[in-house]
C-alpha positions as CSV (number, residue, x, y, z in Angstrom):
1,M,93.8,104.9,112.7
2,E,95.2,102.1,110.8
3,D,93.0,98.8,110.9
4,E,94.1,96.3,113.5
5,L,95.3,93.1,112.0
6,I,94.6,89.5,113.0
7,A,96.9,86.5,112.3
8,K,95.5,83.7,110.2
9,K,95.8,81.2,113.0
10,D,93.8,83.5,115.4
11,L,91.2,83.9,112.7
12,L,90.6,80.2,112.3
13,E,90.6,79.6,115.9
14,M,88.2,82.4,116.7
15,T,85.7,81.7,113.8
16,G,85.9,78.0,113.7
17,I,86.4,77.8,110.0
18,S,89.0,75.6,108.4
19,Y,92.1,76.4,106.4
20,G,90.5,74.8,103.4
21,Q,87.5,76.9,103.8
22,L,89.3,80.0,104.1
23,Y,91.4,79.4,100.8
24,R,88.2,78.0,99.0
25,W,86.5,81.2,99.8
26,K,89.6,83.1,98.5
27,R,89.5,81.2,95.2
28,K,85.8,81.9,94.8
29,Q,86.7,85.6,95.4
30,L,84.4,85.9,98.5
31,I,87.5,87.2,100.2
32,P,89.6,89.9,98.4
33,E,93.0,89.1,97.5
34,A,94.2,92.3,99.1
35,W,93.0,91.3,102.6
36,F,95.7,88.5,102.6
37,I,98.5,90.5,104.0
38,R,101.9,88.8,104.3
39,K,104.3,90.2,107.1
40,A,107.5,89.2,108.4
41,T,107.5,87.8,112.1
42,F,110.1,86.3,114.3
43,T,109.1,82.9,113.2
44,G,109.2,83.7,109.4
45,Q,106.4,84.9,107.1
46,E,102.8,84.9,108.3
47,T,99.4,85.9,106.9
48,F,97.5,88.6,108.5
49,F,94.0,90.1,107.8
50,P,92.3,93.5,108.5
51,K,90.4,92.3,111.6
52,V,87.2,94.1,111.5
53,K,86.7,93.5,107.8
54,I,87.5,89.7,107.8
55,L,85.4,88.9,110.9
56,K,82.5,90.7,109.3
57,R,83.0,88.9,106.0
58,V,83.3,85.5,107.6
59,Q,80.2,86.0,109.6
60,S,78.3,87.2,106.4
61,I,79.5,84.2,104.6
62,S,78.7,81.7,107.4
63,E,75.2,83.0,107.8
64,M,74.3,82.8,104.1
65,K,76.3,79.7,102.9
66,D,73.4,77.4,103.7
67,T,70.9,79.3,101.5
68,L,73.2,80.6,98.7
69,S,75.8,78.7,96.6
70,L,79.4,79.9,96.7
71,D,79.0,81.4,93.2
72,E,76.0,83.2,94.4
73,L,77.8,84.6,97.4
74,A,80.6,85.7,95.0
75,E,78.0,87.7,93.1
76,R,76.6,89.0,96.4
77,F,80.1,90.4,97.3
78,S,81.1,91.5,93.9
79,P,81.5,95.2,93.5
80,Q,80.5,95.0,89.9
81,S,76.9,93.5,90.8
82,V,75.8,96.9,92.2
83,T,75.5,98.4,88.5
84,K,72.4,96.3,88.1
85,I,70.4,97.7,91.0
86,V,67.9,100.5,90.1
87,L,65.0,101.4,92.6
88,S,62.2,103.8,92.1
89,E,61.3,106.6,94.6
90,T,58.3,104.6,95.7
91,E,60.3,101.4,96.2
92,L,62.8,103.2,98.4
93,L,60.3,104.5,100.8
94,D,58.0,101.4,100.8
95,R,60.9,99.1,101.5
96,N,62.4,101.6,104.3
97,I,65.7,101.7,102.5
98,V,65.9,105.4,103.6
99,S,63.7,107.8,105.4
100,N,61.5,110.2,103.5
101,A,63.6,113.1,105.0
102,T,66.7,111.7,103.5
103,L,65.0,111.4,100.1
104,T,63.7,114.9,100.3
105,I,67.2,116.3,101.1
106,F,68.7,114.3,98.2
107,K,66.2,115.6,95.7
108,E,66.8,119.2,96.9
109,F,70.4,118.5,96.2
110,G,69.4,118.7,92.5
111,S,68.2,115.2,91.7
112,V,65.0,115.3,89.6
113,Q,64.8,111.7,88.5
114,H,62.4,109.3,90.0
115,R,64.5,106.1,89.6
116,F,67.9,105.8,91.3
117,D,70.9,103.8,90.4
118,F,73.3,102.2,93.0
119,H,75.6,105.2,93.2
120,D,72.5,107.5,94.2
121,L,71.3,104.8,96.5
122,L,74.6,104.6,98.3
123,A,74.9,108.3,98.8
124,M,71.4,108.3,100.4
125,F,72.2,105.3,102.4
126,F,75.3,106.9,104.0
127,L,73.4,110.2,104.5
128,D,70.4,108.5,106.1
129,H,72.9,106.8,108.6
130,M,74.5,109.9,109.6
131,L,71.3,111.9,109.9
132,K,69.6,109.2,112.0
133,A,72.7,109.0,114.3
134,G,72.5,112.9,114.7
135,Q,75.9,113.2,113.3
136,M,75.1,115.5,110.5
137,N,72.8,118.4,109.9
138,R,71.0,119.4,106.6
139,A,73.6,122.0,105.8
140,E,76.4,119.5,105.9
141,A,74.5,117.1,103.8
142,N,75.5,118.8,100.7
143,D,79.2,118.2,101.3
144,L,78.5,114.4,101.8
145,L,76.5,114.1,98.7
146,N,78.9,116.1,96.6
147,V,81.8,113.7,97.6
148,L,79.8,110.6,97.2
149,K,78.2,111.6,93.9
150,E,81.6,112.5,92.3
151,S,83.8,109.8,93.7
152,S,82.0,106.7,95.3
153,H,81.5,104.8,92.0
154,K,85.2,104.9,91.4
155,I,86.3,103.0,94.5
156,Y,83.7,100.1,95.1
157,D,86.6,97.6,94.7
158,K,89.1,99.4,97.0
159,N,89.5,99.4,100.6
160,S,88.6,103.1,100.9
161,C,87.0,105.1,103.7
162,L,84.4,107.9,104.0
163,Y,85.5,110.3,106.7
164,F,83.3,113.2,108.3
165,I,85.4,115.4,110.5
166,R,84.9,118.6,112.2
167,K,87.2,121.3,113.7
168,M,86.0,124.4,115.7
169,G,82.5,123.9,114.3
170,V,83.8,123.5,110.6
171,S,83.0,120.2,109.0
172,M,84.7,118.4,106.1
173,V,83.7,115.3,104.2
174,F,86.3,113.3,102.1
175,I,87.2,109.8,100.9
176,A,90.7,108.3,101.6
177,A,91.5,105.7,98.9
178,D,92.9,102.4,100.0
179,D,92.1,102.9,103.7
180,V,95.4,104.7,104.3
181,A,96.3,105.9,107.8
182,L,95.4,109.4,108.5
183,Y,96.8,111.6,111.2
184,F,95.0,114.8,112.5
185,D,95.9,117.5,114.9
186,D,94.4,117.4,118.4
187,G,91.6,120.0,117.4
188,V,90.1,117.7,114.7
189,K,87.2,115.4,115.9
190,V,86.4,112.4,113.6
191,I,82.6,112.3,113.8
192,D,82.3,109.2,111.5
193,K,84.4,106.8,109.5
194,Q,82.8,104.5,107.1
195,L,84.3,101.8,105.0
196,I,82.9,102.1,101.5
197,S,82.8,98.4,100.8
198,A,81.0,97.7,104.0
199,G,78.4,100.3,103.1
200,V,77.9,98.8,99.7
201,E,77.4,95.3,101.3
202,A,75.2,96.8,103.9
203,L,72.9,98.5,101.4
204,K,72.8,95.4,99.0
205,A,71.8,93.2,102.1
206,C,69.1,95.8,103.0
207,I,67.7,95.9,99.4
208,E,67.8,92.0,99.3
209,K,66.0,91.6,102.5
210,S,63.3,94.2,101.5
211,S,62.8,92.2,98.2
212,R,62.3,89.0,100.1
213,D,59.8,90.6,102.6
214,E,58.0,92.0,99.7
215,I,57.7,88.7,98.0
216,S,56.6,87.1,101.3
217,K,53.9,89.7,101.7
218,E,52.5,89.3,98.2
219,D,52.5,85.4,98.7
220,V,50.4,85.8,102.0
221,Q,48.0,88.2,100.3
222,S,47.5,85.9,97.4
């Protein structure tokens, strides 16, 4: 289950970006140092990248670089920036960040607050995804929320994955740090695998889009 790698020369050819752009983005910390993987080949040392992650990141940068500066993009992709994000219960629902059903389950889990920091938002975001995909029932939601509430804030800056597996009707949720390769017996079905950093970026993008839409709506009404 290890990520497929893509060689640097193939990445540049596939995406159309230049060598200079790639390393400028690296210096600006738009692309994590850990994604530059040096491996020995028959021609010598070459640089490879985790294919899915780097292609998604290059696409995101390319889509936003005309409207945001490199420094703003670096802030956008920085794991530390999430600590500033807090939303109220009303904002969550009005902006369609998560469904009312997801919020209800989260509150039943034991949350009595009416404002939520990013750790709570991420837990609800993953839960909302799995509920809408029909992958998880309400009884299994507690396991997911327990794992994310206890651990997700420790691993924003790591290549970690959230796993939801099931064997003979018994489910389990866990986080594998640093996206290590995992091997299961034939009876285990991997229901979902979510890269934590990808979830962080997707949630931040969703919040930012909803904020822009809200501002545009207010401008029209005024």
